[in-house]
C-alpha positions as CSV (number, residue, x, y, z in Angstrom):
1,M,-23.4,23.6,10.4
2,K,-19.8,22.5,10.1
3,K,-19.0,19.2,11.8
4,V,-16.2,19.3,14.4
5,L,-13.6,16.5,14.0
6,L,-13.4,14.4,17.1
7,N,-10.5,13.3,19.2
8,N,-8.9,10.8,21.6
9,S,-10.0,7.4,20.0
10,S,-7.6,4.6,20.7
11,I,-6.1,3.3,17.4
12,L,-3.9,0.2,16.9
13,I,-1.4,-0.1,14.1
14,A,-0.8,-3.8,13.4
15,G,2.8,-4.0,12.0
16,I,5.2,-1.3,13.1
17,G,8.5,-2.4,11.5
18,G,11.0,0.3,10.6
19,A,10.9,2.2,7.2
20,S,7.6,0.5,6.6
21,L,3.9,1.4,6.1
22,G,3.3,1.1,9.8
23,T,5.9,3.9,10.4
24,E,4.2,6.2,7.9
25,I,0.7,5.5,9.4
26,F,2.0,6.4,12.8
27,K,3.4,9.7,11.6
28,S,0.1,10.5,9.8
29,L,-1.8,9.9,13.0
30,M,0.6,11.9,15.1
31,L,0.1,14.8,12.7
32,T,-3.5,15.1,13.7
33,K,-2.8,15.3,17.4
34,R,-6.1,13.6,18.2
35,Y,-5.6,9.9,18.5
36,M,-4.2,7.6,21.3
37,I,-1.9,5.4,19.2
38,Y,-1.0,1.8,20.1
39,G,1.1,-0.5,18.0
40,C,1.9,-4.3,17.7
41,D,4.3,-6.5,15.9
42,I,5.5,-10.0,15.8
43,S,9.1,-8.9,16.2
44,P,10.8,-7.4,19.2
45,Y,13.1,-5.6,16.7
46,A,10.3,-3.6,15.1
47,F,11.3,0.0,15.0
48,G,7.9,1.2,16.3
49,H,8.5,-0.4,19.7
50,Y,11.2,2.2,20.3
51,Q,9.5,5.2,18.6
52,N,8.4,8.2,20.7
53,G,4.7,8.9,20.6
54,F,3.1,5.5,20.9
55,H,0.9,5.1,24.0
56,N,2.0,1.5,24.2
57,T,3.2,-1.3,21.9
58,F,2.9,-5.1,22.1
59,L,4.4,-8.2,20.9
60,V,1.9,-10.5,19.2
61,D,2.1,-14.3,18.7
62,P,2.6,-15.0,15.0
63,N,1.0,-18.5,15.4
64,H,-2.2,-16.9,16.9
65,Y,-2.0,-13.5,15.2
66,V,-5.7,-12.6,14.9
67,E,-6.5,-13.8,18.4
68,S,-3.6,-11.8,19.8
69,V,-4.7,-8.6,18.0
70,R,-8.2,-9.2,19.2
71,T,-7.1,-9.5,22.8
72,I,-5.1,-6.2,22.7
73,C,-8.1,-4.5,21.2
74,L,-10.5,-5.6,23.9
75,E,-8.1,-5.0,26.8
76,H,-7.2,-1.4,25.7
77,N,-10.6,-0.3,24.2
78,I,-9.2,0.0,20.7
79,R,-11.7,1.5,18.3
80,A,-9.9,0.8,15.0
81,V,-7.1,-1.4,13.7
82,I,-4.9,-0.2,10.8
83,P,-2.9,-2.9,9.0
84,G,0.7,-1.7,8.8
85,G,1.6,-3.9,5.9
86,E,0.5,-6.5,3.4
87,Q,0.6,-9.5,5.7
88,P,-1.4,-7.9,8.6
89,M,-4.0,-6.8,6.0
90,T,-4.2,-10.3,4.5
91,L,-4.5,-11.9,8.0
92,L,-7.0,-9.4,9.4
93,G,-9.1,-8.7,6.3
94,P,-11.3,-11.9,6.5
95,Y,-12.2,-11.0,10.1
96,Q,-13.6,-7.6,9.5
97,D,-17.2,-8.6,10.3
98,E,-16.0,-10.4,13.6
99,F,-14.1,-7.3,14.7
100,N,-16.9,-5.0,13.7
101,A,-19.3,-7.0,15.9
102,L,-17.0,-6.1,18.8
103,G,-17.1,-2.4,18.0
104,I,-13.7,-2.5,16.4
105,K,-13.1,-1.3,12.8
106,I,-10.5,-2.9,10.5
107,T,-9.5,0.0,8.3
108,S,-9.0,-1.7,5.0
109,N,-10.9,-2.2,1.8
110,T,-13.5,-4.9,1.5
111,S,-12.5,-8.6,1.5
112,E,-13.6,-8.8,-2.1
113,V,-11.4,-6.0,-3.2
114,I,-8.5,-7.5,-1.2
115,T,-9.0,-10.9,-2.8
116,V,-9.0,-9.6,-6.4
117,C,-5.9,-7.4,-5.9
118,A,-4.0,-10.1,-4.0
119,N,-4.1,-12.3,-7.1
120,K,-2.4,-10.2,-9.8
121,D,-3.2,-12.7,-12.6
122,R,-6.9,-12.4,-11.7
123,L,-6.6,-8.6,-11.3
124,F,-5.3,-8.0,-14.8
125,D,-7.7,-10.5,-16.3
126,H,-10.4,-8.3,-14.6
127,F,-8.9,-5.2,-16.1
128,Y,-9.1,-6.7,-19.6
129,T,-12.8,-7.6,-19.0
130,L,-13.5,-4.0,-17.9
131,N,-11.5,-2.5,-20.8
132,I,-9.2,-0.7,-18.3
133,P,-5.8,0.0,-20.0
134,C,-2.9,-1.8,-18.4
135,P,0.4,-3.3,-19.5
136,Q,0.3,-6.4,-21.6
137,T,0.3,-9.2,-19.0
138,I,0.3,-13.0,-19.0
139,H,0.7,-15.5,-16.1
140,V,2.7,-18.7,-16.3
141,C,3.1,-21.7,-14.1
142,H,5.9,-23.4,-15.9
143,E,9.0,-22.2,-17.9
144,S,7.8,-24.0,-21.0
145,E,4.9,-21.5,-21.2
146,L,7.4,-18.7,-22.0
147,I,6.8,-18.4,-25.7
148,D,7.0,-15.2,-27.8
149,F,6.4,-12.6,-25.1
150,P,8.1,-9.4,-26.2
151,C,11.3,-8.2,-24.4
152,P,12.2,-6.1,-22.4
153,C,9.7,-7.4,-19.9
154,I,9.0,-7.5,-16.2
155,I,8.9,-10.8,-14.4
156,K,7.4,-11.0,-10.9
157,P,5.3,-13.2,-8.6
158,A,1.5,-13.1,-9.1
159,S,0.9,-12.4,-5.4
160,G,2.7,-10.9,-2.5
161,T,4.7,-8.3,-4.4
162,G,4.4,-5.3,-2.1
163,G,7.7,-3.5,-1.9
164,S,9.0,-4.8,-5.3
165,Q,10.1,-8.2,-4.0
166,M,11.4,-10.6,-6.6
167,V,10.7,-8.2,-9.5
168,F,13.1,-8.4,-12.5
169,L,13.6,-6.6,-15.7
170,A,14.6,-8.9,-18.5
171,S,16.4,-7.5,-21.6
172,T,16.4,-10.6,-23.6
173,K,14.5,-13.9,-23.9
174,E,17.4,-15.7,-22.3
175,E,17.3,-13.4,-19.2
176,A,13.5,-13.9,-19.1
177,K,14.0,-17.6,-18.9
178,Q,16.5,-17.3,-16.1
179,Y,14.4,-14.9,-14.0
180,L,11.2,-16.9,-14.7
181,S,12.9,-20.0,-13.4
182,Y,14.0,-18.3,-10.2
183,V,10.6,-16.8,-9.6
184,L,8.8,-20.1,-10.1
185,Q,11.1,-21.8,-7.7
186,N,9.7,-19.5,-5.0
187,T,6.1,-19.1,-6.0
188,E,3.4,-21.0,-7.9
189,I,2.5,-18.4,-10.5
190,A,4.6,-15.7,-12.2
191,L,3.5,-12.7,-14.2
192,L,5.2,-11.5,-17.4
193,Q,4.4,-7.9,-18.1
194,E,5.6,-5.6,-20.9
195,Y,8.1,-3.0,-19.7
196,I,6.8,0.6,-19.8
197,S,9.4,3.3,-20.0
198,V,9.6,6.1,-17.5
199,D,9.7,8.8,-20.2
200,E,6.2,10.1,-19.2
201,G,6.6,9.3,-15.6
202,E,5.9,6.7,-13.0
203,F,3.2,7.6,-10.5
204,T,1.8,6.4,-7.2
205,I,-1.8,7.5,-6.7
206,G,-3.8,7.1,-3.6
207,V,-7.6,6.9,-4.1
208,L,-9.8,7.0,-1.0
209,S,-13.4,5.9,-1.0
210,L,-15.6,5.5,2.1
211,P,-17.2,2.2,3.2
212,N,-20.4,3.5,1.5
213,K,-18.3,3.7,-1.7
214,K,-18.5,7.5,-1.8
215,F,-15.4,8.9,-3.5
216,V,-13.4,11.3,-1.3
217,G,-10.4,12.1,-3.5
218,A,-7.3,11.1,-5.3
219,I,-3.7,12.3,-4.9
220,A,-0.9,11.6,-7.2
221,L,2.9,11.7,-6.8
222,R,5.2,11.6,-9.8
223,R,8.2,9.6,-8.6
224,L,11.8,10.9,-8.7
225,F,14.7,8.5,-9.1
226,N,17.6,10.8,-8.2
227,A,18.1,8.9,-4.9
228,K,19.2,5.3,-4.5
229,L,16.4,4.9,-1.9
230,S,13.8,4.9,-4.6
231,V,15.6,2.7,-7.2
232,M,15.6,-1.1,-6.8
233,S,17.6,-1.8,-10.0
234,K,18.7,0.2,-13.0
235,T,20.3,-1.2,-16.2
236,N,20.9,0.1,-19.7
237,T,17.4,-1.4,-20.5
238,G,15.4,0.5,-17.9
239,L,14.6,1.0,-14.3
240,I,12.6,-0.7,-11.5
241,S,11.5,1.4,-8.6
242,S,11.7,0.4,-5.0
243,G,9.0,0.6,-2.4
244,Y,10.1,4.1,-1.2
245,S,8.2,6.8,-3.3
246,Q,9.3,10.4,-3.3
247,G,8.8,13.2,-5.8
248,L,6.3,15.8,-7.0
249,I,2.8,15.9,-5.6
250,D,0.6,18.0,-7.8
251,L,-3.0,18.1,-9.1
252,F,-2.5,15.8,-12.2
253,P,-6.2,16.0,-12.8
254,N,-6.2,13.7,-15.9
255,L,-4.3,10.9,-14.1
256,C,-6.4,11.2,-10.9
257,E,-9.6,10.9,-12.9
258,Q,-8.3,7.7,-14.5
259,A,-7.3,6.4,-11.1
260,K,-10.8,7.2,-9.8
261,K,-12.3,5.2,-12.6
262,I,-10.2,2.2,-11.7
263,A,-11.3,2.5,-8.1
264,I,-14.9,2.6,-9.1
265,A,-14.5,-0.3,-11.4
266,L,-13.0,-2.4,-8.6
267,H,-15.9,-1.3,-6.3
268,S,-13.4,0.1,-3.9
269,A,-14.8,0.9,-0.4
270,G,-11.7,2.1,1.3
271,P,-8.1,3.0,0.4
272,I,-6.3,1.8,-2.7
273,N,-2.9,2.7,-4.0
274,I,-2.3,2.5,-7.7
275,Q,1.2,2.3,-9.1
276,G,1.6,2.8,-12.8
277,R,3.5,4.4,-15.7
278,V,2.1,6.7,-18.3
279,R,2.2,6.2,-22.1
280,N,0.6,8.7,-24.4
281,G,-1.2,10.3,-21.4
282,V,-2.8,7.0,-20.4
283,L,-2.2,5.6,-16.9
284,L,-1.1,1.9,-17.1
285,P,-1.3,0.4,-13.6
286,F,1.2,-2.4,-12.9
287,E,0.4,-2.8,-9.2
288,I,-2.6,-2.1,-7.0
289,N,-2.6,-2.4,-3.2
290,P,-6.0,-2.3,-1.5
291,R,-4.7,-0.5,1.6
292,F,-2.9,2.7,2.7
293,S,0.5,2.9,1.2
294,A,4.0,3.9,2.4
295,S,3.5,7.3,0.7
296,T,0.6,8.1,3.1
297,Y,2.6,10.5,5.3
298,L,3.9,12.4,2.2
299,R,0.2,12.8,1.2
300,A,-0.7,13.8,4.8
301,I,1.9,16.7,4.9
302,A,0.7,17.7,1.4
303,G,-2.8,18.2,2.9
304,F,-4.5,14.9,2.1
305,N,-4.4,12.8,5.4
306,E,-6.4,9.9,4.0
307,I,-6.1,7.9,7.3
308,D,-7.6,10.6,9.4
309,I,-10.4,11.2,6.8
310,Y,-11.2,7.5,6.8
311,L,-11.1,7.2,10.6
312,Q,-13.3,10.2,11.2
313,Y,-15.9,8.6,9.0
314,V,-15.9,5.0,10.3
315,L,-15.7,6.1,14.0
316,Y,-18.0,9.2,13.9
317,G,-19.8,9.3,10.6
318,I,-18.0,12.6,9.6
319,E,-17.6,13.0,5.9
320,S,-14.8,15.4,4.8
321,L,-14.8,17.3,1.6
322,S,-12.1,16.4,-1.0
323,P,-8.9,18.0,0.6
324,Q,-6.9,20.7,-0.9
325,I,-3.3,19.7,-1.5
326,R,-0.1,21.7,-1.3
327,P,1.8,21.1,-4.6
328,G,5.5,20.6,-4.3
329,Y,8.4,18.1,-3.9
330,Y,8.1,15.6,-1.1
331,L,11.3,13.9,-0.2
332,R,12.2,11.2,2.3
333,S,15.0,9.6,4.2
334,L,15.4,7.0,7.0
335,D,15.5,7.4,10.8
336,E,17.7,5.6,13.3
337,V,17.1,4.6,16.9
338,Y,19.4,3.2,19.7
339,V,18.1,0.3,21.8
340,P,20.2,-0.9,24.8
341,M,21.0,-4.6,25.2
342,D,18.4,-5.0,27.9
343,G,15.9,-2.8,26.2
344,L,14.2,-5.1,23.7
345,K,10.5,-5.4,23.8
346,Q,9.4,-8.4,25.9
């Protein structure tokens, strides 16, 4: 007998800033028409406070973040919390068991997967151990450690790089020294990574596994760079993408199979998003985020609503079959909202 998907659970999105993951999660939930959606953020200027469709939104205390989120959940019978960004995921992830004991699901990957992916130096060392192809990568703690690493290369922090923050493309060793110096002034460890051209494409691939580690499916988007929104920087040497993916969603079976193997190797038990470029048909991941990504709404309208699939399982035990996608080009823009002077969230 076919199981009927269930409705009306109260869901909290933690982090609802504009043009962010929280916004895309909200739209994915709205698409299903079966959840009561709440939101919270540390800022009164967060776009979600003024977005039609939320049942209610709340300001949370940044100094007592976890406690504030817990209080909202208990007072409003929240069944699941979805982190709307890297920081909420990092803050809430270690408290999954505590929330679960209260009947509240934190919809993220396991704390072990989050820990590995949060430390990029550890992640790429792990890849080498598992013989997973990836760009040549080293981590450095001091400028003097920059030796004969080939250029062009990418220089970025070893942690907290969601949204392409402080990511630089160095054409020469002199540029590499300058960028490395800047990154190390703002973080303890930097990564140097070989630059992979976009000739065979840059992809963002969502891989969903259930908490029982059962693989649900993978969906790949080949990024387009025709719009400034998707390009962080572009030089004669190459291109660095921004955090705003858009482009072609298609089957890409070979790449999705490679992404599945990466998820299995990491023991993923939830959502992960793999960003990588392709060389000779081989997916070379340069970033992995153990959460839903800002491409999640594009995937949802393509037929793969990974958030809904995950919620239906953790809340009701319903396992969905691998969804059928609708191939095509999925493009995006930004929305605006007016807030009167006396209308800020209190």
